[in-house]
C-alpha positions in Angstrom: 30.2 19.5 70.7 28.0 21.7 72.5 24.4 20.3 72.7 21.6 22.2 74.0 21.2 21.7 77.3 24.8 22.0 78.4 26.7 19.3 77.3 26.6 17.4 80.1 26.8 13.3 79.7 23.4 12.7 80.8 22.0 14.9 78.1 24.3 13.4 75.7 22.8 10.1 76.5 19.3 11.1 75.8 20.6 13.2 72.6 21.6 10.4 70.9 18.7 7.9 72.0 16.8 10.4 70.0 18.6 10.6 66.9 18.5 6.3 67.3 14.8 6.6 67.5 14.6 9.0 65.1 16.9 6.8 62.8 14.4 3.7 63.5 11.4 5.4 62.4 12.9 6.4 59.4 13.7 3.2 58.8 9.8 1.6 59.1 8.6 4.7 56.7 11.4 4.2 53.6 12.3 0.0 54.1 9.2 -1.2 55.6 6.5 1.5 54.0 4.7 2.3 57.1 2.9 5.2 56.6 5.6 6.9 55.1 3.8 10.1 54.1 3.8 10.8 57.7 6.5 8.6 59.5 8.8 10.4 57.4 9.0 14.0 58.1 8.1 13.5 61.9 11.1 11.0 62.1 13.2 13.6 60.0 11.8 16.6 62.2 13.0 15.1 65.4 16.3 14.4 64.3 16.7 18.0 63.0 16.0 19.4 66.9 18.4 16.6 68.2 21.5 16.9 66.7 24.0 18.5 68.6 24.3 22.6 68.1 25.6 25.3 70.3 22.4 26.7 72.1 22.3 30.0 70.9 23.0 29.1 67.6 21.0 30.5 64.6 20.8 27.4 63.2 18.5 26.0 65.3 15.6 26.1 63.4 13.1 24.7 66.4 13.2 26.3 70.4 10.2 24.4 72.2 10.7 26.4 75.1 8.5 29.4 73.0 5.7 27.6 72.6 5.8 25.9 76.6 7.9 28.6 79.1 5.6 31.4 80.0 8.8 33.3 79.9 8.3 33.5 75.8 4.4 34.1 76.2 1.9 36.8 76.4 0.4 36.3 79.5 2.5 33.5 80.9 -0.1 31.3 78.4 -0.8 32.4 75.0 1.9 32.3 72.6 3.8 35.4 71.0 3.5 35.0 67.5 5.5 38.5 66.8 8.0 37.4 69.1 8.3 34.1 67.5 8.4 36.0 64.3 10.9 38.0 65.1 13.1 35.8 66.6 12.1 32.2 65.7 13.8 29.6 63.6 12.3 28.1 60.3 10.4 25.1 62.0 9.2 27.8 64.8 7.0 29.6 62.2 6.0 26.9 60.2 4.8 24.6 64.0 2.1 28.7 64.4 0.2 26.5 61.7 0.0 23.7 64.6 -0.1 25.9 67.8 -2.9 27.8 65.4 -5.3 25.0 64.7 -4.7 25.5 60.9 -2.9 22.3 59.8 -5.3 19.3 60.9 -8.7 21.3 60.0 -7.1 21.9 56.2 -5.8 18.1 56.0 -9.6 17.2 56.6 -10.5 19.2 53.9 -7.8 17.0 51.7 -9.7 13.8 53.4 -13.1 14.5 52.2 -12.2 15.3 48.7 -10.5 11.7 48.7 -13.9 9.9 51.2 -16.3 8.6 49.6 -19.4 8.8 51.5 -21.5 5.8 49.6 -21.4 2.8 51.1 -21.9 4.8 54.8 -25.5 6.3 53.0 -26.1 2.9 51.7 -25.8 1.1 54.8 -26.7 3.5 57.6 -25.9 1.2 60.4 -22.8 1.4 59.7 -22.8 4.8 61.6 -23.2 2.4 64.9 -19.9 0.8 64.0 -18.3 4.0 63.5 -19.8 5.0 67.1 -18.8 2.1 68.9 -14.7 2.2 67.9 -14.7 5.5 69.9 -14.9 3.1 73.1 -11.4 2.9 73.0 -11.0 6.4 73.1 -13.5 7.1 75.9 -11.7 3.7 78.7 -8.4 5.1 77.6 -9.2 8.8 79.5 -10.3 7.1 82.2 -7.3 5.0 82.3 -4.7 7.7 81.6 -6.4 9.1 85.0 -6.1 5.7 87.2 -2.8 5.3 86.4 -2.0 8.9 87.1 -3.5 8.1 90.7 -1.5 5.0 90.8 2.1 6.0 89.7 3.5 9.3 91.3 5.8 9.8 89.1 3.5 10.3 86.3 0.6 13.0 86.5 -1.6 13.3 84.1 -4.8 15.5 84.4 -8.2 15.9 82.7 -7.0 17.7 79.9 -3.7 15.6 79.5 -5.6 12.1 80.0 -8.2 13.3 77.6 -5.9 13.8 74.4 -4.1 10.2 75.3 -7.8 9.3 74.9 -8.0 10.6 71.1 -5.8 8.4 70.2 -7.7 5.8 70.3 -9.7 7.1 67.5 -6.4 6.6 65.0 -6.7 9.4 63.5 -3.1 11.6 63.7 -4.3 15.9 63.0 -7.4 15.1 65.4 -5.2 14.0 68.2 -3.0 16.8 67.6 -5.9 19.4 67.3 -7.0 18.1 70.6 -3.1 17.7 72.0 -2.7 21.5 71.0 -5.4 22.7 73.0 -5.3 21.0 75.8 -2.1 19.7 76.7 0.7 20.9 74.2 3.4 19.9 76.2 2.0 15.7 75.5 2.0 17.2 71.9 4.9 15.4 70.9 4.5 11.6 72.3 0.9 11.6 71.6 1.9 13.0 68.0 4.4 10.0 67.0 2.2 7.5 69.2 -1.1 8.3 66.8 1.2 8.5 63.7 3.1 5.2 64.8 -0.4 2.6 65.6 -2.0 4.0 62.8 0.8 2.6 60.6 1.3 -0.4 62.2 -3.2 -1.1 61.7 -1.8 -3.9 59.8 0.1 -5.6 62.4 -2.2 -4.7 65.7 -5.7 -5.4 64.3 -5.5 -9.5 62.8 -4.5 -11.0 66.2 -7.4 -9.1 68.1 -9.5 -9.6 65.0 -9.0 -13.2 65.5 -9.7 -13.5 68.6 -13.2 -11.5 69.1 -14.7 -13.2 65.9 -15.6 -16.5 65.2 -14.3 -18.2 61.8 -17.7 -19.1 60.3 -18.4 -15.3 60.8 -15.1 -14.4 59.8 -16.5 -16.7 56.0 -19.2 -14.6 55.7 -19.7 -13.0 52.1 -22.3 -9.7 52.6 -25.0 -8.5 49.9 -23.9 -6.0 47.6 -24.4 -2.4 48.6 -27.4 -0.8 46.7 -26.0 2.1 44.6 -25.9 5.6 46.0 -27.5 8.6 44.1 -25.4 11.6 43.5 -28.2 13.6 45.0 -27.8 11.7 48.4 -24.0 12.2 48.3 -24.3 16.1 47.5 -26.9 16.4 50.7 -24.9 14.4 52.6 -22.0 16.7 54.4 -24.6 19.8 54.2 -27.3 17.6 56.6 -24.0 16.1 58.7 -22.5 20.0 59.4 -26.0 21.2 60.2 -26.2 18.6 62.7 -22.6 18.6 64.4 -23.4 22.3 64.6 -26.5 21.9 66.0 -25.2 19.0 68.8 -21.5 19.8 68.8 -19.9 23.0 68.1 -16.6 22.5 69.2 -16.3 19.8 66.5 -17.5 21.5 63.0 -14.1 22.8 62.8 -12.6 19.4 62.0 -16.3 17.8 60.9 -16.8 20.8 58.9 -13.5 20.9 56.6 -14.0 17.1 56.1 -17.6 17.5 54.6 -16.6 21.0 52.6 -13.7 18.6 50.9 -16.5 16.1 50.4 -19.0 18.2 48.8 -16.4 19.8 46.4 -15.8 16.3 45.0 -19.7 15.6 45.3 -20.8 18.6 43.5 -18.5 18.5 40.5 -18.4 21.9 39.9 -15.0 22.7 41.5 -13.5 19.7 40.2 -9.8 21.9 40.2 -10.1 23.0 43.9 -11.2 19.1 44.6 -7.9 18.0 42.9 -5.7 20.6 44.5 -6.9 19.9 48.5 -6.8 16.2 47.9 -2.8 17.1 46.0 -1.0 20.1 45.8 -2.9 21.0 50.0 -2.8 17.8 51.3 0.6 17.0 50.4 2.1 21.0 51.5 0.2 20.6 55.3 1.1 17.2 56.0 4.8 17.9 55.5 4.5 21.1 56.9 2.8 18.9 59.8 5.2 16.1 60.0 8.5 17.9 60.1 6.9 20.4 62.9 5.7 17.7 65.2 8.2 15.5 64.9 10.8 18.6 65.9 9.1 19.2 69.4 10.1 15.6 70.0 13.2 16.8 72.2 15.6 14.6 74.3 14.4 16.8 77.7 10.4 16.8 76.3 10.5 13.0 75.1 12.0 10.7 76.9 10.2 10.7 80.6 7.6 8.6 82.6 5.1 10.4 81.3 6.2 9.3 77.1 6.0 6.0 77.9 2.9 5.9 79.9 1.6 8.0 76.7 2.7 5.0 74.4 1.2 1.9 76.5 -1.6 4.0 76.8 -2.0 4.7 73.3 -1.2 1.4 72.3 -4.4 0.2 75.0 -6.9 3.0 73.2 -6.2 2.1 69.8 -6.7 -1.8 70.7 -9.6 -1.7 72.9 -11.1 0.9 69.6 -10.7 -1.9 67.8 -12.5 -4.4 70.2 -15.2 -2.0 70.0 -16.1 -2.0 67.1 -15.8 -5.9 66.6 -17.6 -6.7 70.0 -20.7 -4.3 68.1 -19.6 -6.4 65.0 -20.9 -9.7 66.9 -24.1 -8.5 67.6 -24.7 -7.2 64.7 -23.9 -10.3 63.0 -26.0 -12.2 66.0 -29.3 -10.0 65.4 -29.1 -10.4 61.8 -28.8 -13.8 61.6 -25.7 -13.9 60.0 -26.1 -11.3 57.4 -23.3 -9.0 58.6 -19.4 -10.1 58.8 -17.8 -9.0 62.1 -14.7 -8.0 60.7 -16.1 -4.9 59.2 -16.2 -3.6 62.9 -12.4 -3.1 63.3 -12.8 -0.7 60.1 -14.6 1.5 63.0 -11.3 3.7 63.9 -10.7 6.3 61.7 -7.9 5.5 59.5 -9.0 5.6 55.8 -9.2 3.4 53.9 -6.2 1.1 55.6 -8.5 -0.2 58.6 -11.1 -1.1 55.6 -8.0 -3.2 53.6 -6.8 -4.9 56.5 -11.1 -6.0 57.1 -11.0 -6.9 53.2 -7.3 -8.9 53.6 -8.6 -10.9 57.0 -12.1 -11.7 55.6 -10.7 -12.6 51.9 -7.5 -15.2 53.6 -11.0 -16.6 55.8 -12.9 -16.6 52.3 -11.6 -16.4 49.2 -14.7 -15.1 47.6 -15.3 -12.8 50.7 -15.4 -9.1 49.6 -15.2 -6.9 52.2 -14.2 -3.3 51.2 -17.0 -1.5 50.5 -19.0 -3.1 53.3 -16.4 -1.8 56.0 -15.5 1.6 54.0 -18.9 2.4 55.8 -17.5 2.1 59.2 -15.0 3.4 58.3 -15.7 6.7 56.7 -18.4 6.8 60.0 -15.2 6.7 62.3 -13.6 9.7 60.7 -16.7 11.5 61.5 -16.8 10.1 64.9 -13.1 10.9 66.2 -14.0 13.8 65.2 -17.2 14.2 67.2 -15.7 12.6 70.4 -12.6 15.2 69.8 -15.3 18.0 70.0 -16.7 16.8 73.1 -13.3 16.8 75.0 -13.0 20.3 73.9 -16.2 21.4 74.5 -16.3 19.5 77.9 -12.9 20.5 79.6 -11.5 23.6 76.9 -12.3 26.1 78.9 -11.1 24.5 82.2 
């Protein structure tokens, strides 16, 4: 049996570990149903790239060195698309969609088609909760730099710290979009961490929610939201796109595609396109993205002190993002004299609609007559915009360094 790195014992052990990790992720996706649409293709891509094969075999579908080793790149830093098309395997070709920044914006078009911004329009204050939930992004950005200074075996620069911090937004496509530009070598670990924590929202968030809120506040029943007109829903994506383009141009590729999808849905004049974007397009791109990102998680690149650091920092980012939304929720509850249930603050992370459902579940356990889902959807969709804006800020600040 030959291994891609030469067949030594250490490589064999690492390969076995990676195959085991892939099988665990497959178990979580299939048996536990933790974000299966994402975890299953990621795990199977990881399995494919770590199967023992002869190094020069034509069966190898993914060559991570084509995207990271300067000798295969143009001018030592730009991917050589022509070379990859000529010598690459199937997953190399599909991975170009990640490296060229094609897949994440396309996914945002589909997300836009499935998103109802009505709760946010009806309660504009909830955008503050979506913004507060980005606290973990910037906190972990600083934390990654501090960890790098304290632990010699972990070397995170500014770009790597920004890529790790964006995990706190709980948005896999956004994390991938930032990382492929700022720290491509960390893409496997960051992608797996981002999607894993998204899948574990029902496990991670409830303890934090109970820790940071009082029982009597969790029982608050909020007033029904006002109806939102069709005109408001049509104008919203247009206005948001213009405002974001003027303030943070680097976020337009994500926010613009999100709003394009939403406008297609709300306008009602392109139903065929809207249905295609939220079904066929979304499913195909998710499959390609998941398999290829998983395939980059080879034993040599994934099993390292940096990966452990990324997984730990990613959890910190996600927890602090949840805490940031809850803290502002507590403040809003106090300022409104009990009219805002602070639990909706935890939905400020970008995982739509899972985070909103968790707010609903926890709130209903405290008070069976409590229905927070629509109220939580406001900060939830605001979190999608917030994470994209945070990504634009990082790209604007560090993209040209």
